Structure formats: C-alpha cells, structure tokens
N, C-alpha and C positions, 0 to 999 in steps of 0.2 A: 522332441528337440534334443540335439546332442549338446547338453549343458556343459560337459567337460570340454568339448571342442570350443564352445563359446568362451569359456573362461581362459582357455589356452590362447585364443585370439587376443583377448584383452591383456593377458600377460605379455605376449609378444609386443603388443603396442606400447605397454608401459615400460618395457625394457629398452625401447628405442631411445637413443641419446640425441637424435636429431630433433629439430623443432618443427617437423612437418605435420605434427598431429594437431587436431582441432577438437574443441570441446563439443560433445554430443550428449543428447538425452536419449536413452533407450528405454522404451516401455514394453513390458511383457503383456501380450494379449490375454494370457491365462494366468490366473492366480497361482495355480499349481506349478506352472513353470517358474514363476518368480520365487515361490517358496523354495523350490528345489535348487534354484540357482544360488540363493542365499545360503542354503544348507551346504552345498558343495563348496562355495566360496570360503565359508568359515573353516572348512577342513583342510584348505590349502595352507600349509605352514612354511613353504619353501621361501628362500630369500627373495625370490622373484615374485612373490605374492603381490597381486595388484590391490589388495584390500584397502590400503590407505589411500589409494588414488581413485577409488570408486566411492561415490557418495550415494548412499541409499535414500530413496524417496518412496517409502512404503505406501503413502496415501494414493499415489498414482501407479503403483507397481512398477516403479522405474528406478534407473540409476543414472548418474551423471559421470562421465569418464572422458578420456581422450582417445580419439581414433584417427587413423589416416584420413585425410579429407575425402579421398575417393572411395573409402570403404562404405558399401551400401548394405552390408549384412544380408546380401541376396540369398545366401544359402539358408538363412534362418527366416526368410520371408513367410508371412502367415503366422509367425509366432512372436515376432517383435516389431515394434515401430521405432523408427529412428528420426530424429530431427536435430537441427543445430541448436546448441545451447547459446542463444543470442545474448548480446550485450543490451542492457536496458539502462535508461538514464532518468535522473530526477527531473521534475518539470518546474524549472524556474528560469526566468529570462534575464533579470537584471537585479543588482543589489547595490546598496550603499550603506555605510556605517553612519548612524545618527545618534543624537542624544534623545532619549525617549521622553515623550510627554507622558507623565505618570497617569495611570488610571486605565480607562477603557478605550482601546483603539477604535478607529472610525468604523472598521468592518464589523466588529462585535456589536457596536451601536446600530449599524445599518440593518442588521438582520433581527434587531429588537431582542437580542438575548438578555440584556439587563432587566427588561420588563418581566421576564419569566423567573428571575432568581428568587422572588418571594415564594414561588411554588416549587421550583426545582433548580438544583445546581449541578446535576449530573452525578450525585453522590454514589461512589463505589462502582460506577459503570467502567468496565475495563476496555481500553482502546489499544489495540496493537498497531503501532506506527512502524511499518516496514520502511526503513529509511537509512540514514547515515548514522543513527544513534542519537544520543542526547547528552547535553552538558549537565551532569549530575550535581555540579557545584553551583549552578545558576540559582540565585536567591528566589527567582520567580517560579522555579520548577521544583524546589526542594521538597514540597509536600505532594507533588503531582506525579512522581515517577516511581514505578516498581522496578525490580531488578532487570527484567527483560532478558534478552540473549544477544550475544555477539556471535553471529554465524561465521565471521571471518577468523575469529580467534576465541574459541569457546571457553578458554581459561580466563578471559578478561571480561569486565563489564562492557556493555555496549557504549563506550565513550564516543562522542561525536568528534571527528577530526575534519569535518567539512563545514558544518553549520546549518545545513538544510533541515536535518531532522530536529534540531533544537528549535528552529523557527516554526516548524509545523507543530511541535509540542506546545510551544508558547501560545499560539493562537487557539489551540484546542483547550488547554487546561491550566494556563499560568494562573497563579494565585498569590499575588503580592500586592494587596490593596493599598498599603500605605506608601511603600517605596518604589514599586515597579508597576507592572501591567497585570491586567486580568484577562483571561481567555474566555471563550464561549461557555465552557462548562468547568468552572474553577474547582469543583470537588470530584471530577472524574479522575480516573487513575490510568496513566499512560504506561504501557509496556513497550519500551523501545526495542525494536527488532533490527539489529544492525546487519543489513544485507549488502549495503552500499559502501564502497571504499571512499577514501578522501577526495577522489575526483567526482563523486556522485555517480559511480558506475557499478553495476552488478550484473551477474548472469541470471538467466531465467531460473536455473537450478537453485540459486540462492533464494530467489523469491519463493519458489515452491517450498523449500525447507522452512522459510519464514512463515508461510501460510500453515504448514503442518504444525509448527510450534504454536501458532495462535489457536488452532483447533484443539490441540492437546491441553493447552492452558486455559481453555474456555473463555476467551475474550468475547466481548459483545459486539465490537465494531473493529474492522480493519481499515486503516487509512493507507491508501496507495497513491502517493503523490509522485507518480512516475509513469513512464509509458514507452512503448516501442511501436514501430510501424507494422511489423510482421505478426501474423497470427501464430500462436503456439498452442497446439492441442494439449501438450503437457500442462501448460499454465492454466488452460481452460479447465482441465480435469481437477486441478487443485482448487480453483475458484468455485467450481460446482460442489466439491466436497465441503468447502467452508459454508457456502450458501445452504446446503442441505443440513449442516450442523447448526443452523439458525444464526449464523454470523452475518451482520450487515457489512457489505464491502463498498467503500466509497473510493472512487478512482478519478484522477484528473484526466481531462480530455486531450490536453496537449496545447502547445503554444505556437501553432503554425498559422493561425488566422484563417483556417480553412472552413468552408461552409458545409461540406458534405463528408467530412472525415473526422473521426476521433481516434486517438491512439488505443492500442490494447494495453492493459486489460479493461479500460473504460468502455470499450465497444461491446464487451460481453454482456448479454442481457441480465446476468446474475449480479451485476454491479450497479451502483448509482453513479452515472457519468456526470461530471461537474465541469461547467464552463465558468469563466471569470467575468466579473463586472467591475466598473470603476465607481467613484463617488457620485457620479451623475445617474447611477442605475442604468447605464448603457453597457452593452457587451464590450469588454476591453478589446482594443484592436488586435492584440496578439492571440486572443483566445480562439480555439476552434469552436464552432457553433453549428446550429442546425438540428435536424430531427433526432440525431443520436444523443443529444444532450438531455439529461433528465432534469437538471436544475442548475441555475447560475448562482454564484455567491461572490462576495468581494475578493478580488485577487490583484488589484492594481495598487502599487505603493503601500504594501501592508507592512506595518512595523511590528516586529516580534522579537523574542529572545534570540541571542546569538552566543557564540563561544566566549569563554572567560568572563561571564557575567554581563556581557554587553548586549546591544540591540542593533538590529539591521532592518533596513527597509528592503523588501523584495517584491517582485511582481511575477505572477505566473498562475496557471491553473492549479498548481500545487497549493498555493495559499488559499485559493477558493475552496479546495477540497477539505482543508483543515477546518474551515468554518462549518461545513456540512457535517463532518464527523462530530464536532462539538455539539451541534444542534441535535443530532440523533441521541447523544448521551443525555442531554436534557430531557428529551422525550421518553427515553427508556427508563430513566430514574423515576419519572412521573407515572408511566404506565408500563411496568415490566411485562415481558412475555410477548410483545409484539413481534411478528415474524418479519424477515427481510422484505417479503412481498408487501405486507401491510404498511411498513414504514415507507417504502418507495412510493406507494399509492398516496399516503398522507402528505408526503413532501410535494408530490406533483400536483395534488389538489389544492394545496395551500400557498402556492407561490404568489409573489407580488408581481404584477405586470412590469415588463421592462419599458424604459423610456425610449422613444424613437425607434421602436422595433417593429418590423413587419412580420415577425415570427408569430406562430400560433399563440393564442392567449394561454394555452396549456403549458408553455415553457416560459418560466419567469425566474425571478430572484427569490432565494430562500427567505422565509419569514417565520421566525420562531413562534410568535404569538398566534399566527394563523394555524401553524401546526398544532399548537396546544388546543386551539378551539376545534380543529378538525377531528382530533382524537377523542374529544368529549362527545362529539356527535356520532362517532362511529359505533 
C-alpha cells in the first residue's frame, strides 16, 4: 500500500476550503498497514498536516476523517474499507418537566429491584453511559458519578447540555433516599461518556471512541440508549471488541413501533436488545418489538433526574434500557465474573410474561428477583 500517497490524499482533502467533504470511517484490513500509516502520519510536520483532523480508532484499526463524497479509495481497494460516518440519535420520544414524587419510581418497583436491595445494591459496578453526559451537581447523582470523559471537548468534564444522559443515569443509579429518587442500582458507579451533543446527536466514530474508552477503563456494563437504521461494520467491530473484553452491552431497540425491526447497535447479537413496556406490563405503543428483542423493561412515562437538579418524565426505549443496565449491576455485584453471554441467558430465562401479548413466552419483562433466583440455580 502506498501509505505516503494515502496521506497526501487526506492532506489534499483537509486543505479544501469548500464544504463538499463528508465524514468517513476508513479501516485498514492489515494491522501492519495501520501501524505504518500512523508512523508516517506522525512524521509529517508541515503546516498542511491533517493530523488534528484525523481521529484515530485503534481498536478497529481505523480513522475518522473528511473526504470528498465521491471518493471511493478505489486505488487502495483490498487494503482499506470505507463507510459513511453516520449520524446517530438518542432514543426518547416525549418529555415533560414535573415535580418528583420522592422515593422509588414506578419502573424501579415494577422490575422488583427494591426486593433485591437487602442482598445487592450494585456496589462498585462500573457502568459506562455513552450519551449526552451527566449533571454532576444533581443531588441525586452526587455519589453515583465518576469523572468519565467528554469526547467532544476532552479538556472539560462530560457535563450534560441536553438532559437525556442525566435521565438515564438517574434511573440506573440515583441515590438520594430522603429528598429525591432512587435508581435500580443505587451504589453502582456511572462513568458518563459524552459522545452526543446538545441536540442528542453523535457520529458513529464518536460512539466507537466511547466504546474504546470503556474498554480501556474496564467498565462492567455499557448503556447504549441510542440507535440508527443503517448497519455499520466499524461499530460492529467495536461492539465485538467490548463483548470479547467481557463487557455487557445493553442497547435500546428504537421507538418506531415496528414488529420486525430494531435499530443498530441493538440488532447486533453481542448486545442485549431492550424494548419498552408501560405500567400495565404491555409493550408500549412506540416500542419496536418482535424476535430481535431480548427483554422488555419499563419505558413509558419514566420520571428521573434532569438538568439543574430538576426532574423530567420521558418515554422511550432509552428509559427501558437504563432499567436493564441497573439490573445487571445488581446481578454482577452479587455474582461477579458472569460473562456477557451468561448474563443475557439469565435475563432471558427469568422474564415476567407480558400482558396481552401473543409473543413467545421467552420474551417478557425484566424481573430482578427472578434473575437472582436463576443465577443461584445456575
């Protein structure tokens, strides 16, 4: 592979002042090519160096950069793969600001999490929440957050400027018994990974960098309350790496109300795909459903933490996903060392049947106490 020519091509693209370039992910088929590319790149010190505009993703032997939309890298075919660096969005459908009822939200009660707290509270289980960040000043999250990372501005804490990430964090691990709310696993530790902007949008490359950070920092669970319609081989590669590192990945299925489709990354078999239910234990009308779903959890009218110490009610498969991540933290604190495959099996074996559903009995709603009993029998 003519690596120098490849770098020159990138340099020429970066030097363009017009706005005709598009974000792309380029993966090297050979590790030796990738290593040599990075070595050559570091040696380029001219003012036109593209280094700052190229984001390295070593876990998938890839880079994210801008190219002309029609550029196919044909002359490098057989040595690199190229795909669009697609936009990806958080999964929530509606929201409204409310005054919180103190204590345990209905969803946390419905999955029977409080019944397990005498045995496990998720103590010290690390959950990477790849989202919009978190409100570090929220009284209900004060003891639940670690520093995390801000992938959009690495010099800053991952402060939430949207609210979605804070809502997810609250359901997983809020711990303010007297004045506020309690999440599913109140002694778990959340690492906010800010990959999404104030609009709740991110690029696939941001998600991959977030997954890489989670692997390096040895989180136990990754919460992915977002999705997209198109398949990304680069994202799949990152998900497989996390799965192989023993990390459990929980992903929301999407809010399209579809029967035979779930969004990516929930559709990848290495994740736990989550659909949403309501207070009646029925599948919420907005939730995707069907054979691709691994488990359902409360996702309709969920009250949780919000920006500036407030609370919001939100609906979406995002909210369902946070209940499942919290439940896994409870299980892992009780029985450390369970693999992602084992945990997925335990969850699917211990579901509560849905009401009014013609779905197979093997797909049901999350039940923490049944999970705890299933792991004792395993």
